[in-house]
ZAMARGU-4260 file (C-alpha; in steps of 0.2 Angstrom, whole numbers, plus 5000, padded with zeros to 4 digits):
<rodrens>
0) 4460/6179/5023 | 4474/6184/5036 | 4489/6171/5038 | 4502/6173/5051 | 4520/6172/5047
5) 4529/6155/5050 | 4534/6150/5067 | 4552/6149/5063 | 4552/6166/5056 | 4543/6173/5071
10) 4554/6165/5084 | 4570/6171/5075 | 4564/6189/5072 | 4573/6196/5087 | 4589/6186/5083
15) 4589/6193/5066 | 4589/6210/5072 | 4602/6205/5085 | 4614/6198/5072 | 4613/6213/5062
20) 4618/6224/5077 | 4633/6213/5083 | 4651/6217/5080 | 4660/6202/5087 | 4655/6186/5096
25) 4665/6192/5111 | 4655/6208/5113 | 4639/6198/5114 | 4646/6187/5127 | 4652/6201/5138
30) 4638/6213/5134 | 4623/6217/5144 | 4604/6213/5142 | 4597/6220/5126 | 4579/6226/5126
35) 4569/6225/5110 | 4552/6233/5106 | 4539/6227/5093 | 4534/6242/5083 | 4518/6242/5073
40) 4520/6249/5055 | 4507/6259/5045 | 4503/6243/5035 | 4498/6235/5051 | 4513/6223/5051
45) 4527/6224/5064 | 4545/6225/5066 | 4557/6222/5081 | 4568/6237/5085 | 4582/6239/5098
50) 4576/6250/5112 | 4592/6248/5123 | 4608/6238/5122 | 4611/6239/5141 | 4594/6236/5149
55) 4594/6232/5167 | 4577/6222/5171 | 4573/6220/5190 | 4559/6212/5199 | 4555/6222/5215
60) 4542/6221/5229 | 4531/6237/5228 | 4526/6234/5247 | 4544/6232/5253 | 4544/6249/5262
65) 4526/6249/5267 | 4518/6246/5284 | 4510/6230/5278 | 4520/6216/5286 | 4522/6200/5277
70) 4513/6205/5261 | 4522/6207/5244 | 4517/6213/5227 | 4530/6211/5213 | 4533/6222/5198
75) 4544/6221/5183 | 4554/6237/5180 | 4565/6241/5165 | 4570/6259/5166 | 4578/6259/5149
80) 4562/6255/5141 | 4550/6264/5153 | 4543/6248/5159 | 4535/6246/5176 | 4522/6233/5175
85) 4513/6221/5188 | 4519/6203/5187 | 4504/6192/5183 | 4497/6182/5169 | 4494/6198/5158
90) 4512/6198/5155 | 4509/6184/5143 | 4527/6180/5144 | 4537/6167/5135 | 4554/6161/5140
95) 4564/6153/5125 | 4578/6144/5133 | 4588/6141/5117 | 4587/6159/5111 | 4590/6166/5128
100) 4575/6177/5126 | 4560/6182/5137 | 4546/6190/5127 | 4532/6199/5137 | 4518/6212/5135
105) 4517/6229/5144 | 4510/6246/5141 | 4500/6239/5126 | 4517/6234/5118 | 4527/6218/5115
110) 4545/6218/5122 | 4559/6205/5121 | 4574/6204/5133 | 4589/6196/5125 | 4601/6189/5138
115) 4620/6187/5135 | 4622/6170/5142 | 4612/6155/5148 | 4615/6158/5167 | 4607/6176/5167
120) 4593/6170/5156 | 4588/6156/5168 | 4591/6166/5184 | 4579/6179/5177 | 4566/6166/5172
125) 4567/6158/5190 | 4564/6175/5198 | 4550/6179/5186 | 4542/6162/5189 | 4543/6165/5208
130) 4535/6182/5207 | 4521/6176/5197 | 4518/6162/5209 | 4517/6174/5224 | 4506/6187/5216
135) 4494/6173/5210 | 4493/6163/5226 | 4500/6174/5240 | 4514/6161/5246 | 4532/6159/5242
140) 4536/6147/5227 | 4546/6134/5238 | 4542/6116/5241 | 4529/6119/5255 | 4521/6133/5245
145) 4519/6123/5229 | 4513/6107/5239 | 4500/6118/5247 | 4493/6125/5231 | 4497/6112/5218
150) 4495/6097/5228 | 4501/6082/5218 | 4507/6093/5204 | 4520/6103/5215 | 4534/6096/5204
155) 4525/6100/5188 | 4518/6117/5189 | 4528/6132/5193 | 4542/6120/5197 | 4560/6125/5197
160) 4570/6109/5194 | 4559/6101/5180 | 4569/6106/5165 | 4571/6089/5157 | 4553/6084/5158
165) 4547/6101/5151 | 4556/6099/5135 | 4550/6081/5132 | 4537/6077/5119 | 4520/6072/5127
170) 4520/6056/5117 | 4532/6048/5105 | 4521/6034/5097 | 4516/6043/5081 | 4533/6050/5078
175) 4536/6067/5072 | 4539/6062/5054 | 4522/6054/5054 | 4514/6070/5061 | 4522/6081/5048
180) 4513/6072/5034 | 4496/6077/5039 | 4488/6091/5029 | 4493/6108/5036 | 4479/6121/5040
185) 4486/6133/5027 | 4481/6120/5013 | 4463/6121/5018 | 4452/6131/5006 | 4439/6143/5013
190) 4422/6148/5006 | 4407/6158/5013 | 4393/6145/5015 | 4380/6157/5022 | 4377/6176/5024
195) 4363/6184/5033 | 4357/6202/5033 | 4363/6214/5046 | 4346/6217/5053 | 4342/6199/5055
200) 4345/6189/5071 | 4364/6186/5074 | 4371/6169/5073 | 4374/6163/5091 | 4381/6145/5089
205) 4383/6130/5077 | 4374/6113/5082 | 4383/6100/5073 | 4375/6084/5068 | 4384/6067/5063
210) 4369/6063/5052 | 4362/6073/5037 | 4359/6090/5046 | 4367/6103/5056 | 4359/6119/5063
215) 4363/6137/5065 | 4355/6145/5080 | 4350/6163/5077 | 4340/6170/5092 | 4325/6158/5092
220) 4327/6152/5074 | 4336/6137/5068 | 4343/6137/5050 | 4346/6120/5043 | 4362/6115/5034
225) 4366/6099/5025 | 4383/6089/5027 | 4391/6085/5011 | 4404/6071/5007 | 4421/6079/5007
230) 4418/6090/5022 | 4407/6103/5014 | 4390/6110/5020 | 4376/6117/5010 | 4362/6129/5016
235) 4345/6120/5014 | 4336/6136/5015 | 4325/6129/5028 | 4322/6138/5045 | 4311/6134/5059
240) 4307/6140/5077 | 4302/6129/5092 | 4285/6133/5100 | 4281/6128/5118 | 4270/6113/5122
245) 4252/6113/5116 | 4241/6126/5123 | 4254/6139/5126 | 4255/6144/5107 | 4250/6139/5090
250) 4259/6124/5083 | 4273/6127/5070 | 4271/6117/5054 | 4284/6103/5051 | 4301/6107/5044
255) 4296/6098/5028 | 4283/6112/5025 | 4294/6126/5027 | 4306/6125/5012 | 4310/6144/5009
260) 4314/6159/5020 | 4298/6167/5014 | 4287/6153/5020 | 4297/6153/5037 | 4293/6171/5038
265) 4275/6169/5035 | 4274/6155/5048 | 4283/6166/5061 | 4271/6181/5057 | 4255/6171/5063
270) 4263/6165/5079 | 4260/6173/5095 | 4274/6186/5097 | 4288/6181/5110 | 4281/6163/5112
275) 4295/6154/5103 | 4309/6146/5114 | 4325/6155/5113 | 4338/6143/5119 | 4355/6146/5128
280) 4361/6128/5126 | 4356/6114/5113 | 4359/6096/5113 | 4354/6084/5099 | 4347/6068/5105
285) 4337/6052/5100 | 4347/6049/5083 | 4347/6068/5080 | 4328/6069/5078 | 4326/6079/5094
290) 4334/6092/5104 | 4336/6096/5123 | 4336/6114/5127 | 4341/6126/5141 | 4334/6144/5141
295) 4342/6158/5150 | 4326/6164/5159 | 4323/6148/5169 | 4338/6136/5174 | 4326/6124/5183
300) 4318/6118/5167 | 4323/6108/5152 | 4313/6109/5135 | 4313/6093/5124 | 4309/6097/5106
305) 4304/6086/5091 | 4313/6094/5076 | 4302/6087/5063 | 4286/6094/5070 | 4295/6110/5075
310) 4289/6111/5093 | 4293/6107/5111 | 4284/6091/5115 | 4289/6091/5134 | 4295/6103/5147
315) 4303/6095/5162 | 4308/6101/5179 | 4326/6098/5186 | 4322/6092/5204 | 4330/6082/5217
320) 4320/6076/5232 | 4306/6089/5226 | 4319/6103/5227 | 4322/6113/5211 | 4340/6111/5204
325) 4347/6125/5193 | 4356/6118/5178 | 4367/6130/5168 | 4376/6117/5156 | 4371/6100/5148
330) 4381/6087/5139 | 4379/6071/5131 | 4381/6055/5141 | 4395/6050/5129 | 4402/6056/5113
335) 4390/6046/5101 | 4375/6048/5112 | 4366/6060/5101 | 4367/6048/5086 | 4358/6034/5096
340) 4341/6032/5105 | 4348/6037/5122 | 4338/6046/5135 | 4351/6050/5148 | 4362/6066/5148
345) 4373/6076/5161 | 4369/6092/5169 | 4380/6105/5178 | 4378/6120/5189 | 4391/6129/5200
350) 4392/6115/5214 | 4383/6100/5206 | 4386/6087/5193 | 4372/6075/5189 | 4365/6063/5177
355) 4347/6064/5172 | 4335/6053/5162 | 4320/6059/5151 | 4311/6043/5155 | 4301/6040/5171
360) 4306/6025/5182 | 4295/6013/5173 | 4305/6017/5157 | 4292/6026/5148 | 4296/6043/5139
365) 4287/6057/5147 | 4277/6068/5135 | 4270/6081/5147 | 4276/6093/5160 | 4285/6081/5172
370) 4300/6080/5183 | 4317/6073/5176 | 4323/6057/5184 | 4339/6061/5194 | 4350/6046/5191
375) 4366/6050/5200 | 4378/6064/5204 | 4387/6074/5217 | 4381/6090/5227 | 4396/6099/5233
380) 4393/6111/5248 | 4403/6125/5240 | 4419/6131/5231 | 4419/6120/5216 | 4412/6134/5204
385) 4410/6122/5189 | 4409/6130/5172 | 4409/6117/5158 | 4410/6099/5154 | 4413/6086/5140
390) 4413/6067/5138 | 4423/6054/5129 | 4417/6039/5119 | 4416/6028/5135 | 4407/6042/5145
395) 4422/6048/5154 | 4418/6066/5161 | 4430/6081/5161 | 4424/6096/5171 | 4431/6114/5171
400) 4430/6126/5185 | 4431/6145/5188 | 4448/6143/5197 | 4455/6134/5182 | 4455/6117/5190
405) 4450/6102/5179 | 4442/6086/5187 | 4441/6070/5178 | 4427/6057/5182 | 4424/6040/5176
410) 4408/6035/5167 | 4401/6025/5182 | 4404/6036/5197 | 4401/6055/5197 | 4402/6056/5216
415) 4421/6059/5217 | 4434/6065/5204 | 4447/6051/5201 | 4460/6065/5196 | 4459/6083/5200
420) 4472/6095/5191 | 4475/6112/5200 | 4472/6127/5189 | 4483/6142/5185 | 4470/6154/5191
425) 4461/6157/5174 | 4443/6151/5173 | 4440/6136/5161 | 4427/6142/5149 | 4426/6127/5138
430) 4433/6109/5138 | 4434/6094/5127 | 4440/6076/5127 | 4446/6065/5113 | 4435/6050/5109
435) 4447/6037/5117 | 4448/6047/5133 | 4467/6050/5132 | 4467/6069/5130 | 4459/6084/5138
440) 4458/6101/5131 | 4454/6116/5143 | 4451/6133/5136 | 4454/6149/5145 | 4454/6167/5140
445) 4473/6168/5136 | 4478/6150/5133 | 4472/6132/5129 | 4479/6118/5141 | 4482/6101/5134
450) 4482/6087/5147 | 4487/6069/5143 | 4476/6058/5153 | 4486/6042/5151 | 4501/6038/5162
455) 4511/6023/5170 | 4506/6019/5187 | 4517/6014/5202 | 4516/5996/5196 | 4523/6000/5179
460) 4506/5997/5171 | 4497/6009/5159 | 4483/6019/5168 | 4470/6032/5164 | 4467/6048/5175
465) 4448/6046/5172 | 4449/6029/5181 | 4463/6031/5194 | 4472/6046/5203 | 4486/6052/5191
470) 4494/6064/5202 | 4511/6071/5196 | 4515/6055/5187 | 4508/6061/5170 | 4516/6071/5156
475) 4518/6089/5159 | 4503/6099/5153 | 4506/6110/5137 | 4499/6127/5134 | 4493/6132/5117
480) 4493/6151/5114 | 4497/6165/5102 | 4514/6172/5100 | 4515/6189/5108 | 4515/6198/5091
485) 4499/6190/5086 | 4491/6195/5103 | 4494/6213/5098 | 4486/6209/5081 | 4470/6201/5089
490) 4469/6216/5100 | 4471/6205/5116 | 4455/6195/5111 | 4450/6180/5122 | 4451/6162/5116
495) 4434/6153/5115 | 4427/6136/5112 | 4443/6126/5110 | 4439/6109/5102 | 4447/6093/5095
500) 4442/6085/5078 | 4424/6078/5080 | 4424/6058/5081 | 4411/6047/5088 | 4418/6030/5084
505) 4434/6020/5088 | 4448/6017/5076 | 4450/6035/5072 | 4461/6048/5079 | 4459/6067/5081
510) 4471/6077/5070 | 4467/6095/5074 | 4463/6108/5088 | 4453/6124/5084 | 4447/6139/5094
515) 4440/6156/5091 | 4450/6172/5096 | 4441/6189/5092 | 4440/6191/5074 | 4451/6176/5071
520) 4450/6157/5070 | 4465/6147/5076 | 4470/6130/5071 | 4484/6118/5078 | 4490/6102/5071
525) 4486/6091/5086 | 4498/6077/5081 | 4512/6088/5080 | 4508/6096/5097 | 4509/6080/5106
530) 4524/6072/5097 | 4535/6088/5096 | 4547/6094/5109 | 4547/6113/5113 | 4560/6125/5121
535) 4547/6138/5125 | 4541/6140/5143 | 4525/6150/5147 | 4514/6154/5162 | 4516/6142/5176
540) 4533/6136/5170 | 4524/6125/5157 | 4530/6121/5140 | 4521/6131/5127 | 4516/6128/5109
545) 4515/6143/5097 | 4514/6134/5080 | 4497/6137/5072 | 4487/6144/5058 | 4478/6161/5061
550) 4464/6166/5049 | 4455/6183/5050 | 4437/6188/5048 | 4427/6204/5046 | 4417/6201/5062
555) 4420/6192/5079 | 4421/6173/5078 | 4406/6167/5088 | 4409/6148/5086 | 4421/6135/5077
560) 4416/6117/5075 | 4423/6103/5065 | 4413/6093/5053 | 4411/6075/5058 | 4426/6065/5052
565) 4415/6052/5043 | 4412/6065/5029 | 4430/6066/5025 | 4437/6056/5011 | 4454/6055/5018
570) 4456/6052/5037 | 4471/6065/5037 | 4460/6079/5031 | 4449/6090/5041 | 4434/6102/5038
575) 4428/6116/5049 | 4414/6128/5051 | 4418/6146/5057 | 4403/6157/5062 | 4403/6176/5064
580) 4387/6185/5069 | 4381/6186/5050 | 4392/6174/5041 | 4396/6155/5040 | 4413/6149/5033
585) 4417/6132/5027 | 4436/6126/5028 | 4439/6110/5019
</rodrens>
């Protein structure tokens, strides 16, 4: 199991090399900018080496002498390091104010610029921020340009005079001392809970239950896992598939009759080939006795399955005013909805968010091919490009978009977002909300963005961005990302499926954040993130946290999910499942 070096060691690595090379303090103050290069050793580790003691970084417009009037395209050039790279999010840069250092990626290598004084470091940081803004949005990073692009957040994102707010903790209620006492991820023990043969269907996702069972989705097959007190899970050696409604295929025996893999294989052999439902999205519902499923072949249809009898009992059409509605994502109506007898759920496509009901308007559950009841929603004409959604305990809805924008809706009205937070250009691929609706976590390929949804309104009262327009009055969002050195280690892999600890009742607090990243799982201490200050600034001029635990796997991580908090003996503990295509790991 791979463990990364401590954050303090990583942040001070360049300084240690720098200290070894110094002669006197006066020479450092009068000297030029130093360029360091991160060199991978034969063992796979890395060391910082001095590439130039007199580097001259410059940001230039590559179209300055061209015939294209008014258009600019900025590059970063450092002749002494043979660096000439386009200025964009792929730089993966970090500005550390205290260390007077800018770390960035170029030419499949990590570099660090060490500046002789605060002024030169800050000047370079401002110039880099301006170039990033222009290359991303095509306008200058001035007050007018930021207001046009960032709207209410013009003084928060890509801002120039926001230094004090950047370094403040997102909240101070818990206190950093309290945050430090939570179990660190390094103390979690890991064991392999399940392994499948390479020639079997690969694991696609984990469907977590708050009750007795969890499910591992492999193609059209579900493997059943049992929750165990203390945060563990056990393989029940039960597998089942879901057949279509009666008449389309032979029925599948109940789960209780298929206690072994051999029996499951025998059942599969007598079924009509290709007739089992292969879902792309699964929601547990009706006290986790049933499932709602989407399939990739027909986004206009929802399958409703009874787990115990092992078949789809109803197939519904998504329709509004007798017109088919393609749905690409579904979510529970609120955090605990899957544990209750609740028939409504949320649906999403590129330009639509809506609430559906499995019951007909007379309140009777439909058990045959039927049309879902369209309860409420909003159809946008174009441009929203929704990608994902999640709900809080009270049913607040957070929606991510392809342009990185995050929209927050209250539980009653889906027709207009109460708060809309502009993105940094990276698509939101996953989103999560804490049970109390106070925090939102948005996942992109290169970073996770943590958003605090509570703020103090103009009347000095506490408010929530899901219920009223927050604008720029909230805390500055914080980015969670890998250190540049670890980005090299992961091969530039993308983040996926960032999540909070799983809670479905009040009186508890989320303690952890986890995500997959290539062949690694990443875990952050959520309490420390929100209560600690930072002096690292990343893309968008936003404060950035790089304090995490990194664990390696032999295969790519396809899903990470926390075990429900009620199975933990101690509220400060956490347990997590990590799935690769052919293995499942339990951390507890």
